[in-house]
Each structure stands twice: as structure tokens, then as C-alpha cells.
C-alpha positions in Angstrom: 117.9 125.1 77.9 116.1 123.0 80.8 112.7 124.2 79.5 113.7 123.2 75.9 115.0 119.7 77.2 111.5 119.0 78.8 109.7 120.1 76.0 111.6 117.8 73.7 111.2 114.9 76.2 107.3 115.3 76.2 107.2 115.4 72.5 109.3 112.4 72.4 107.1 110.5 74.9 104.0 111.7 73.3 105.3 110.1 69.8 106.5 106.7 71.7 103.2 106.4 73.4 101.3 106.7 70.3 103.6 103.9 68.8 103.0 101.7 71.9 99.1 102.2 71.6 99.4 100.7 68.3 101.6 97.6 69.4 104.4 98.9 67.1 107.3 99.3 70.0 106.3 95.7 71.4 106.3 94.2 67.6 109.9 95.5 67.3 111.0 94.6 70.6 111.3 98.1 71.8 110.5 100.1 75.0 110.5 103.6 75.9 113.6 103.5 77.7 115.6 102.4 74.5 115.1 106.2 73.4 117.4 108.7 74.8 115.7 112.2 74.5 119.0 114.0 75.0 120.7 112.1 72.3 117.9 113.0 70.0 117.7 116.5 71.2 121.4 116.8 70.3 120.8 115.4 66.7 118.0 117.5 66.3 120.1 120.7 67.1 122.9 119.4 64.5 120.3 119.2 61.9 119.0 122.6 62.9 115.2 121.2 63.5 112.9 124.2 64.7 111.1 123.1 67.8 107.9 123.1 65.9 108.7 120.2 63.7 110.2 118.0 66.5 107.0 115.9 66.5 107.4 115.0 62.7 111.0 114.7 62.8 110.8 112.4 65.9 108.2 110.3 64.5 110.1 109.6 61.4 113.3 108.7 63.6 111.5 106.3 65.7 109.4 105.0 62.8 112.7 104.2 60.8 113.9 102.4 63.9 110.9 100.4 64.3 110.8 99.5 60.5 114.3 98.4 60.5 113.9 96.1 63.5 110.7 94.5 62.0 112.6 94.0 58.8 115.3 92.1 60.7 112.5 90.3 62.6 110.3 89.1 59.8 111.7 90.0 56.5 109.4 88.0 54.7 106.1 89.0 56.8 104.3 91.8 55.1 103.0 94.8 57.4 99.5 96.2 57.1 100.0 99.4 54.6 96.5 101.0 55.4 97.2 104.1 57.6 94.3 104.7 60.0 93.7 108.6 60.5 92.4 110.7 63.1 91.0 114.1 62.9 92.6 116.8 64.8 90.7 120.0 65.5 92.8 123.0 66.1 91.7 125.1 69.6 90.6 128.4 67.8 88.6 128.4 64.7 91.5 126.9 62.3 90.8 124.2 59.9 90.7 120.6 60.9 93.4 118.3 59.3 93.7 114.5 59.1 96.8 113.2 61.0 98.0 109.7 59.9 98.6 107.0 62.6 101.3 104.5 62.2 100.0 101.3 60.6 99.4 98.1 63.0 101.9 95.2 62.6 100.5 92.3 60.8 98.4 90.2 63.1 97.1 93.0 64.8 98.3 95.1 67.4 97.1 95.2 71.3 95.1 98.6 70.6 91.7 98.1 72.5 90.2 101.4 71.6 86.7 100.9 69.7 
């Protein structure tokens, strides 16, 4: 049980950091501490989400919360709709795939990567 909680917490942290890197948490007025990993883990168990789908499930949950807050903060302000992508290369000879990143809020984010 402890290992399961740790793995879920790491999954949540990686998702939140990705949104933070793109400035979406800040734009929505959220911080990493606004998300409770134990509550989210319990929700995922109720919905019977297998561990290998946690990343997608958590991403959708966080994105929905961000979108809801951004729509309340600026209902008339359009956000960027074009999603950036990054190539993910598997460790052992599998096919690479495109993984969408969250779009930046209108007006740019604080992403300083080239």
C-alpha cells in the first residue's frame, strides 16, 4: 500500500510539474499543494483506474480543474488552442510516440526552454 501511494504521488508530481513548467498552474492560481494525492488515489480506486493509466487520468483531472478556474478568471479571454508536442522514445526498441503537452495560456507562460 505504501509503495502504491508513493508511485501515485510521483505520478501526480510529474503531471503537476509539467503543467507548472507551462505556466498553467500559476495562471489558474494553483500551487502543487492544492492537490491531495491521497484523495486522488482514492478517487482513482473508486473508478477502478489501473496504475498504468494513472498519468492520463491525473492529467485529465488536473486539466479539468485548471480549465474550470481559467474560465472563471477570464471568461472572455481565449486561450491558445494549438498544442505543442514532444517525442517520447521508449527505452527498448519500441515505436516513438507523440505526447501532447498542455497549451500555454493566452499571453504566454513562464516557459524558458528554447
